Each structure stands twice: as C-alpha cells, then as structure tokens.
N, C-alpha and C positions, 0 to 999 in steps of 0.2 A: 155433542154432535149436533142436537136438534136446536140449542140456543145459539142465535148468531152472535159473532165475537163482540159485536157492540154493546151488547146487553151484559157481557162478562167483565168489560172494562169498567172500572171504578170512574164515575164522573164527580169531579170535585165541586162542592156548592161553592158559587161564586156570587159575591154581593154585587147587585147592580146599582147604580148610581141613577137616581131619576131627576131629570130637570124641572124645576119649579119657577114660575115668575112670582116675584113678590108683589103684593097689592100696594095702593096708595099707603104711606106712611110705614112702608117695610112689613107690611102684614103677610105672613104666611099661615094660611088656613088649610085645614084638612079635616078628614073623618076617619074614625076607628069603627071598623064594622066586623062581623063576624063572617064566616065562611058563607054563609046565605045572603048577605048583603044587608043584614040588619045592624043599624046603629048600637053601639055598646055605651051606655050613659055611666057617668060617674067614674070612669077610669082614667087613670094617670097616665099622661103622656109625658116623657121626658124628651128634652132636645138637648143632645150632647154634642161637644167640639172636644177633639183630641182627648175622648175617654171621660171629661168632665162634664157634668151635668150643668149647663148654663141657665137652663129655666125649665119649669114643670108646668103643665097646667091639667084640669080636669076636664074631661068631655061633657058636653050637655046633654040634656034629653035624647037627642039625636045621634050621639055619638060624635058631634062637631067639637073641634078645638081650633084655636088660633093664638098667634102670638104676634105683638107688633114691634115696632122699632127693631127690627131685625137687618143687620147688615148684609149683604150678599156674601155666599161662601157655602162651604159644605158642611152638612151637620147629619146627625145620625137621630131619627127619631125612634123612641122605644117605647112600647106599651106591652107589659106582660111577655108573651112569647114573640111579639111582631116587633120588627125592626126593620126599617128603611133608610137608607143613604140619600140624601138629597143634596142636589146642587142648587141653592137658592140665587136667582137672578135679579136684579134691580129692573123695574119696569123699563122698557126700551131697550135694554142690552141683552135681552133673553133670545135665543135662537128660535127659529120660526116653529110654531106650532108647540110651543113649551106649554106644558099644563098650568093652569091657575090655582090648583090645589092638589095636596098630598091624600091618597087613600092608603090607610094601615089596615090590613087583613090580619085578626087576631086568630091563630093558627090553634086548633083544639089540641088539648094535651091528650096523649095516649091513655086510655082508661086500663087498668088492670084486668087481666084476663080472668081473675078469680074474683067474684063479688061476693059478699055476705048472702047468705040464702034468703033473706029477709028482703033484699033490696034488688032491683033490676038495674042492671048497666048497660048502656049502648057501647058497641064496640066500636072504636076509632082505630083507624089504621094509621100510624106514623111511618115516617120514612124509613124507621128501623125496622118496620114489620115487613119490608119488602125483600124478595129475593130475586137476584139477577135485575134489579130495577122494577121488577113487576108486582102488583097488587096481588094477594091471594087468588083474589078471582081469575085474574088474567093467567097468573102461574096454573091453577087449576084447567083452564081452557087449554094451555098449550100441552099440558101433561095429557089431558084428555085426546087432543088431536095426535099426540105423538103415539099412543096405544091405539086409538081407534083408527087410523088411516092403513096401518099395517094389516090389521084385521079384516077390514073392508076391502083392500086388494087382495087377499089371500082368498075371501069368499068369492070375490069376482073371477078369480081363475078357476076356482072349482065349480063355478056355475056354468062353465062354456060346454059342459057335456064330456062324454068320452072322447078320447083322444084315438085318432084313426092313424096315427104315425106308426109304422112297422106291423101294422095288422093288429095292434092292440085295439080292440073296440070293434073290431069289424063283425059282422053277423056270423054265427056258426055254420048256417046253410045259405045256398045260393039263392 
C-alpha cells in the first residue's frame, strides 16, 4: 500500500553500449577505476568479441590501458566485476561528441555479513541486498515515515482540545 507500484516492478538490467572514437593508429584507450575514482594498477583488462578474448592488457600504475591497431566494431571490455560494451569508431566516422576513451568502474564485491572476531569488515551493499529497489537505509526511512506519520496525525487530532459537538465538553455551569 505504501510502496509505489513502480518500485515493486522488477527492472531488468540492461547492458548499454558506449560509443568511443579510436585514436590515430586504431588506438582504444581507457582507465579502470574503483568506485571512488582511483585508478586500479596492475589489473587485467580483456577485450572480447563474440565471447572470445581477442586481446588482454594490464593497467599501468594509474589504471590506464590501451590497445592499438583495432578496427572499428563492437567489443566487450571486462575486468573483474566490471564490464562495458563499446562501439569503436574510426576517426572521422564517429557521431558528434563521442568520447575518446573508455572508463571502466570496478564494482565492489559484497562482503559477508559475518566476519571473524579478529577482523573488521566494511559492509558493502550489493544490488542483491536491496528490497523493492531500495537500499537498507532508504527502506528504513520509508518504514519510519509509514509508522510515524499516522502517529503524528493522531496526536495532532488529540491536541485540538475537547470537542463541543453535542454538548460534550461544555462547561457544567453557565
């Protein structure tokens, strides 16, 4: 009742295609970063076409990677939990305002809710830990409002003073 219908509907995850223009010599360049924007050094980045790995590379100390002599076409870039489908365009044939590099964002892996007593663990919420599409904090706020608003309305009604309808609450003497 309190949750909008749109939140109840399951939303399928769609993989979007990003356009990128190749540099001189068919160079596709990009950067692998974490959720805070920091480059991830020494990570393997695979370039796939039709499910097969056609080339792989390691990121440099700043998380940058590049591949040269690449023909235009559609490719999947994969590194750990990060995946992005790119449509590579030869210079001069790309649509206006097409990016010149690819940014891959490594998604944090969910941490187990139970950590050994000697270790501390940061809790990371994954998309699987959401209820009705809401994070635990947002869901708590919705539930709090659902409980709190009726209580406040009821208290406000009680604070209006005694009712004078039908003589109830009228003084005993004139």
